[in-house]
MIROTI-847690 format. One record per residue: residue in three letters; x, y, z of N, C-alpha, C, CB in turn. Coordinates in steps of 0.02 Angstrom, whole numbers, plus 50000, padded with zeros to 5 digits. Glycine has a CB too. Layout:
% residues N
alaXYZXYZXYZXYZ
...
% end
This chain:
% residues 299
met463434894240990463844888340980463764885840909463664882941032
glu464314884640875464274882540805464174875040797464884884740769
ser464474871040841464404863840834464474860340900464914861140784
glu464164854440905464214850440966464254843140944463604851641014
ser464724839440972464794832440955464974828641018465334831340900
gly465004822041014465134818141074465474811541060464494816841111
ala465734808441113466054801941107465904797941171466814802641096
leu465764791541163465604787141219466194782741235464984782841202
ile466494783441294467044779341317466894777441389467734782941311
arg466704771041400466454768941466467004768741518466124762141460
asp467604766541501468144766041549468464772941561468674761141525
ser468474775041624468714781741640469434782841618468654782941714
ser469884778141633470584778941615470664779541540470984773041641
asn470304775441503470334775641430470064782341404469934769841399
arg469534784841436469244791241416469734796941427468594792541454
tyr470084796841484470564802041498471124801941446470864801141569
glu471344796041427471864795341376471644798241310472074788041368
ile471024796741291470764799141227470704806841227470084795941211
ile470454809541282470404816841288471094820041282470064818841354
ala471574817141318472254819941316472554819541246472714816141366
asn472454813941213472724813141145472384817941096472624805941121
glu471724818841104471364823641061471654830641070470604823641077
tyr471794832441131472064839041146472764839841116472094840241221
val473194834841128473884835241104473924835241028474294829341133
ser473434832140994473444831940921473294838740890472924826840896
leu473044843440929472904850140904473564854040895472434853940952
ser473544858940852474134863340845474214867440909474054868040784
ala474804870240918474934874340977474444880140982475654876940977
ala474274883040925473794888640924473104886340945473764891740854
asp472894880440922472234877840940472214875541013472034872140894
gln472764872841038472794870941108472684877041153473474867541125
ala472974882641133472904888741173472184891241174473364894241145
lys471774889041126471084891241121470594885841145470914893241050
thr470864880441174470454874741195470484873841270470684868341159
leu469904872641300469864871541372469544864741385469454877141407
ile469854860741428469574854341448469224855441516470124848741453
val468584853741519468204854641581467974847841606467584859341569
thr468074846641671467874840341701467564841641769468484835541708
gly467264836541800466884837641861467284837641925466364832641866
thr467784833241930468124832241993468864834041989468044825142017
asn469154835342047469874836742049470284830742030470074839142118
ser470054824742047470434818742031470464817641955470124812642065
ser469904818641920469914817841847470324823341814469194817741819
arg470284829441842470694834841816471444833141820470554841341855
thr471654830541877472344828641887472554823141838472464826441959
glu472124818141830472274812641784472374815041713471724807341786
ile471934819341690471974821941621472584826341614471334825841603
asn472704830841661473284835241657473934831341655473284839941717
asn473994826241697474604822241698474724818741631474574817141754
arg474194816341601474264813041536474484817941481473604809741516
ile474204823841482474394828841431475124830741440473944835041436
his475334831741501476044833241515476484827741485476164833741592
glu476284821541494476674815841468476634815541391476424809241498
tyr476044816141363475954815341291476264821141252475224814841274
arg476384826741284476734832341251477484831241252476554838941285
gly477704825541279478414823941280478814827441333478704825541214
leu478474829641387478814833541438478974829541501478384839441456
ala478734823341505478854819341565479594817541571478424812941563
gly479854818241632480554816541644481044821941625480724810441608
lys480804827741602481254833041580481264839041628481044835341511
gly480894838441683480864844141729481014842141800480184847341726
his480684845341847480774843941918480084843641951481214849241952
gln480054840042007479444839442045479374845542091479434832942086
phe478754848242093478614854042136477964853042174478584860442094
gln477904856342230477284856542268476844862142238477404857742346
leu476254860342212475814865142181475174865942221475644863042109
leu474874871842218474264873342256473704875142208474374879042306
thr473134871542214472544873142175471964874342223472364867342125
arg471524878942204470974880842249470484875042258470604886942222
his470254874242320469714869542333469064872542306469654867842409
asp468664868342276468034870742248467494871242302467794866042190
thr467594875742348467104876842401466854884042399467404875142471
thr466254884942425465964891742427466214895342490465184891442427
lys466104901842492466304905742550465944903242612466164913142539
met465304901342605464924898842662465194892142686464174898142644
gln465374887742639465644881142658466304881842694465724876842597
arg466704886742675467364887642708467294889742781467774892742670
arg466694891242803466584893142874466344887142915466074898842878
his466374881142885466154875042920466724869942920465514872042888
thr466894867442979467454862842987467384856542944467514860843060
lys466774854142933466664847942897466904848142825465944846042898
tyr467014854142798467244854742729468004854942723466944860842697
tyr468354853942777469084853742777469324846642787469374858342831
thr469904845042761470214838542772470944839642792470164834042708
val471224834842828471924835242847472344835542783472134829142892
gly472814840242782473234841142723473044847242682473204835042680
asp472444849842693472244855942658472714861642676471514857842676
ile472794866242629473204872242641472734878242649473704873342582
val472854882042702472434887842717472874894142714472104887142787
gln472614899342682472954905842681472454911242700473264907342611
pro472564914642755472114920142775472234926342732472224921942849
glu471684929842718471734935942677471804942242721471114936542633
arg471814941142787471964946642834472244943642898471334950942849
asp472534947842940472794945543004472214944043052473274950743035
tyr472304938943094471804937243145472134937343214471494930343130
lys471724938743265471974939143333472224932443359471434941743379
asn471994926943329472214920343352472924918743329471734914943328
gly473234923143290473924922143269474014921043194474204916543305
leu473474919843158473544918943086473764925543053472874916543055
thr474244924943008474534930742974474324930842901475294930842980
arg474124936542877473904937242808474434934642759473744944542793
gly474214930342713474664927842662475094921942682475094933242638
glu475154920642748475554915042771475214908442751475654915342848
val475624903342741475374896842718475334892042778475814893942662
tyr474744889242790474634884642845474354878042820474164887742898
glu474554872642852474294866042835473814863742889474864860942825
val473244861142869472764858242917473044851542941472054857442886
ile473154850843007473424844643033472914840843076474044846143075
lys472344844243093471824840743132471154844243121472004840643208
cys470634840243111469954842743105469534839843162469634840943036
asp469284844043206468864841843261468154844043248469124844743330
leu467754839443221467064841043202466624842443263466764835443161
lys466744838843318466324839743378466424846643408466484834343429
lys467044848843412467194855443441467184860943388467864855243477
asp467104858943326467054863643270467664868243264466424867943277
his468254865143267468854869043256469384864943219469134871543322
leu469894868443193470444865443158471094867043194470474867843085
ile471584862743186472274864243206472674864943142472574858643254
val472994870743134473404871943075474124873243096473134877943033
arg474594871743051475304872743066475614877043011475674865843071
ser475974882143031476314886542983476874882642948476604892743018
leu476914883142883477434879642846478114882842856477264879342772
ser478124889142876478764892642885479024892142957478704899942865
ser478594893543006478804893643076478644887143113478474899443113
his478204883043083477974876743113477554877743176478574872343130
lys477344883843188476914885343245476214882643232476894893043259
glu475924879443284475254876743278474744881543309475214869843312
ile474184882443275473664887143297472984883843291473684893643256
gln472564884643341471874882243338471434887743309471614880043409
ile471034885943259470604890943228469884888243224470854892843158
thr469414892843223468704891143216468444894443152468284893543279
pro468364890543099468194893443033467564897643033468104887942985
lys467054895943075466434899643073466524906943097465914896243116
leu467084908243130467224915043153467694918743106467524914843223
met467864915543049468364918343004468074918542932469024914243006
ser467994924342905467674925142840468174926342783467194930842842
ala468814926542799469314928242747469854922942744469634935142760
leu469644916842727470114911342719470094908642648469964905742769
ser470674907642618470714904142554470984897242568471174908142504
val470704892142534470884885242546471124882042482470284881342575
tyr471684878442488472004875442429472134867942441472654879042413
his472174864442385472384857442385473114857342363471934853042338
arg473534853942401474244853442384474394846742352474694854442446
his474724846842295474914840642263475594841542229474384838442212
lys475914836042216476574836242185476504834642111477064831342219
ala476834838442069476824837341997477474839641966476214840941964
glu477644836641910478244838641873478084844641828478524832741832
leu478514849641830478474855241784479104855041741478394862041821
ser479004855741676479554855841628479504861941584479564849341586
ala480064863941555480044869341506479574867441449480764871041479
gly479104871841434478604870241382477914868841410478834864441342
asp477874867341474477214866341505476834873041505477274863541578
val476164872541501475744878441508475414878041576475214878941450
val475464883341616475214883341684474724889041694475784883841735
arg474304888341746473834893641764473974895841836473094891141757
val473984902341846474084905141913473464903841955474244912841910
thr473544901842018472974900042060472864904842118473064893142087
arg473244910342120473144915342172473424922042148473484913142239
asn473064927442163473314934042146473964935542184472784939442163
asn474434938642149475054940742180475214947842154475644935742165
pro474964952942189475064959842166475804961842160474724964642214
glu476224959142203476934960942201477264958742136477294957842260
leu477044952942110477324950442047476874951841988477454942942053
asp476314955342000475834956941948475564950541915476144961541895
leu475394945641957475094939341934474374939041957475504933241960
ala473914937241912473214937041929472954929841925472804941541882
asn472534928041972472234921441973471904919841906471714920842031
gly472064914041877471774911941814472194913441753471114915141805
glu472704917641759473134919241702473544913241680473594925141718
arg473654912741615474054907241587474754909641570473704904341523
tyr475244905341584475944906741568476274900341543476324909441630
glu476814901141506477224895541485477814894841531477454896341411
val477984888741549478584887541589479194888141543478564880441623
leu479634892841559480224894141518480824890241541480384901541518
met480894889341607481474885941634481314883441704482094890541635
val481594877741722481524875141790482194872841817481014869241791
thr482294874041881482844871241918482554868141980483394876741935
glu482964865142021482714862142083482424867442129483264858342118
asn482644873642121482474878842169481994884142143483084882142193
ala481834884042079481414889442051481084887241986481834895742040
val480534890741971480174889841907480124896741875479464886541917
thr480334897241812480284903541776479724902941724480964905441741
ile479244907441729478684907441683478684913841642478014906641721
gly478364913641583478344919541541477694920041502478924919541494
asp477544926041477476944926941437477114929141366476484932141470
lys476614930541326476714932141255477054938841245476044932141219
thr477054943041296477374949641289478124949341299477074954441339
gly478374943541320479084942941333479274943841406479454947841292
arg478784945341448478914946041519479044939241551478334949641554
ser479534938841594479674932641630479704933941704480344929541605
ile479494928941743479474929441816479774923141845478744930541843
ser480244923941891480544918141924480204917141992481304919141933
leu479954911142004479604909542066480024904742108478904906542051
pro480244906842166480634902242209480204896442233480924906042270
ala480504890542236480124884542253480274882142324480284878942204
asp480464886942369480584885042438479944883942476481014890242472
lys479364885742445478714884342473478244882542415478444890542514
pro477654879742429477204877642375477044883442328476564874842405
leu476994881842264476864886842213476124887242196477264885242150
his475874893242187475174894242167475124893642091474904901142191
leu475244887542068475224885941997474894879141988475924885941965
asp474624877941928474384871441910474404870841834473654870141936
tyr474394864741808474344863941736473724867641711474324856341717
ala473774870541652473224874541625472824870741573473494880841595
tyr472914864241567472584860441514471854858941533472964853941500
ala471754855841590471074853941612470904857641677471024846341623
thr470264859241685470034862741744469354860041765469984870341731
thr469174861141828468494859141850467994864441827468474858341927
ala467364862641827466844867441807466844873541852466154864041808
his466974872441917466994878041964467524883041944467134875442036
ser468124880541928468674885041909468594887941839469334881341914
ala468154884841799468054887241731467624893541728467734881841688
gln467304895241782466884901241783467294907341765466544902141852
gly467054911141716467394917241695467884916141638467764920041752
leu468034909741623468494908241567468094907341503468914901941583
thr468384909541448468074908341382468614905741335467754914841354
cys468394902241283468854899341234468474897841171469204893041263
asp468824895541119468494893841056468204886741058468984894440999
arg468534882341097468334875241096468354872541167468794871141050
val467864868341184467844864941249467814857341238467244867341291
phe468244853741274468174846541281467874845341350468884842741272
tyr467274842641353466924841841417466894834441436466214844741414
asn467214832641492467194825841519466584825341564467844824141557
ala466044822541538465404822141575465284815041597464814824741531
glu465384813641661465314806941688464624806141719465864805441740
ser464224801741690463524801041713463474798641784463154796341667
phe463974794841808463954791941875464174796941929464394785841878
ser464464802541910464724807241958464194812241979465324810941930
arg464134813442045463654818442069463874825542053463554817642144
thr464484826242026464694832942003464414834541935465454833342002
thr464104829741901463764831041838463044832741853463814824941789
ala462874839141845462204841541863462054847641820462164843341939
gln461474850641832461254856241791461774861941788460604858941817
asp462014863941847462454869741849463124868341815462564871941920
thr463444862641832464084861141803464044860241727464384854941834
tyr463494857241704463414856141632463374862741594462794851941618
tyr462944867241617462854873541582463464878141589462234877141607
val463804877941646464424881641653464934879041603464694881241725
ser464984872341597465484869241554465374870941481465484861741563
ile464764870141456464654871041385464584878341365464034867241363
ser464514882741414464454889841397465124893341396463994893341445
arg465684889641405466344892641403466564893841331466864888241439
glu466314889841283466584890041214466224895041170466534883141184
lys466564896941116466284901541067466054897841004466784906941049
his466384892240987466254889040923466084881640927466844889940879
glu466414877940973466324870640972466384867741042466844867340925
val465954862841057466024858941118465984851541101465474860841170
val466454847741126466474840541116466374837241183467144838141082
val465854833041189465674829841252465924822641252464914830141264
phe466314820741302466554813941312466184811141372467334813641321
thr465854805341364465454802641420465524795041423464724804641413
asp465314792241480465324785041490464674781741471465494783441561
asp464114785641470463464782741457463004787941425463144779941522
glu462874787141361462474792041324461744792241347462504790641250
lys461494786541373460794786341394460684789341463460554779141394
lys461174788341507461104790941575461304798241581461524786841622
leu461714800741535461964807541541461414812841543462424808941485
pro460914812541498460394817741501460034818041569459874816541447
his459944812241600459624812041666460084815041719459424804841685
ala460744813641712461224816441759461244824041755461924813541746
ile461184826541694461214833841683460614837241716461224835441609
glu460054833741721459454836641751459484836941827458844832841730
arg459994833641857460054833741930460184840741956460614829041952
met459914842142014460074848242049460744847342084459514850242099
pro461094852742100461744852142132461704848342197462034859042144
tyr462214844042208462274840442272462774844242314462494832942262
lys462544848242361462964852942397463444849542446462544857842433
gly463364843042457463794839742505464494838542480463504833342525
leu464604838642413465264837342386465644843942380465214833842318
ala465904846142436466194852942439466774853842391466424854442508
his467194848942386467804849942348467724848642273468344845642375
asp467144845942253467074844042183466514847542147466974836842179
leu466084851042183465504854042150465594861442134464894853142193
val465264863542083465234870642067464894874342123464874871841999
asn465064880542132464754884842183463994884742176465024892142178
pro463624882142225462894881842218462564888742217462614877742274
asp462924893842237462644900642235462744903942168462954904942289
phe463114900542123463254903442057462624903742015463794899442021
gln462504909441985461914910341942462114909441870461594917141954
leu461764905241834461914904141764461874910641725461444898941735
glu462364911441679462384917441639461814917641589463044918041603
lys461604911741566461094911441514460414910741546461224905641466
pro459904914241523459234913741551458924907041536458794919341526
glu458394905441573458064899041566457864897641494457454898741610
ala457634902641458457384901641390457934899341344457084907941364
ser458574900541360459104898841314459344891741322459674903541324
lys459074887941370459284881041379459194876941316458914877841437
lys458694878641277458554874941216459154875041169457934877841181
asp459544880441172460124881041129460674876141146460384888041131
his460634873141207461174868741229460914861941250461554871941287
glu460374859641219460134852941234460664847841213459464851541198
phe460744842641254461264837741240461064833241181461404833541301
thr461504832741133461414828141078462044823941073461264831841010
tyr461964817541061462524812941058462624810840986462414806741104
glu463224811940960463354810340891463954805740882463464816540852
gly464254803640939464874799840934464764792440926465294801040994
met465314788740917465304781440912465564778540976465734779140852
glu465354772540992465614769141052466324766941038465174763041071
ile466774768541085467474766841076467684761541127467924773141083
% end
């Protein structure tokens, strides 16, 4: 890492605005090399929405149902308590209880006492009772509505072999209509995605630490909230190890942040925490290279 700097902004909304403005002020080339990492899905959504607006794209597109992966481990996905009503479930194989591989189902009831879920197919509306502990091949998504406009940068959130789309790939939105989104890459390839069902896309500007695993870039903007239990040893080191040259840390409290970073993972926050089974890429001895230093001014 070539440089590390920081900024103290106590108000969360103000901090999100500053992060978004810092990102938008970069050139298009630098934006493509910059990753914003944050702890929770709610802060990710807030930052992404602001960047969409500050790039001048608000009001120029259409609203779509988007699917982003829940930050849960494979083991957690086998326990009913880690599901909430409204979650989207997609099986990776057929099951005897009626679940069909690749079909999209919405969780409509969670019964913790009986340890089962009731899901409803978005296409057939058929309701099926499932027991997660007996099912090892389920993918779980959060569904939310967001505007996509031509010029937005999006990230694919599920592999699609038929369209040659891989989870984590970045594309630019080329065109939108009420019924479809057309995305393209630097090679000139374009893909039209029908919007008759939720799309496995999300804004590519900000991501959670869990989703940042495997991604690399030249610059990282890290939103490190000392009060959040998602700020801990694993999320911190995953976040700052994504960059090649520079990491800028934005926080609410410079004094409390080092103590927050020393926390061990809180495994109860299924949807917001990094995978507790994830092993840090850097050995223990290298932690010294990433000690937190605060160089920013209070804003």
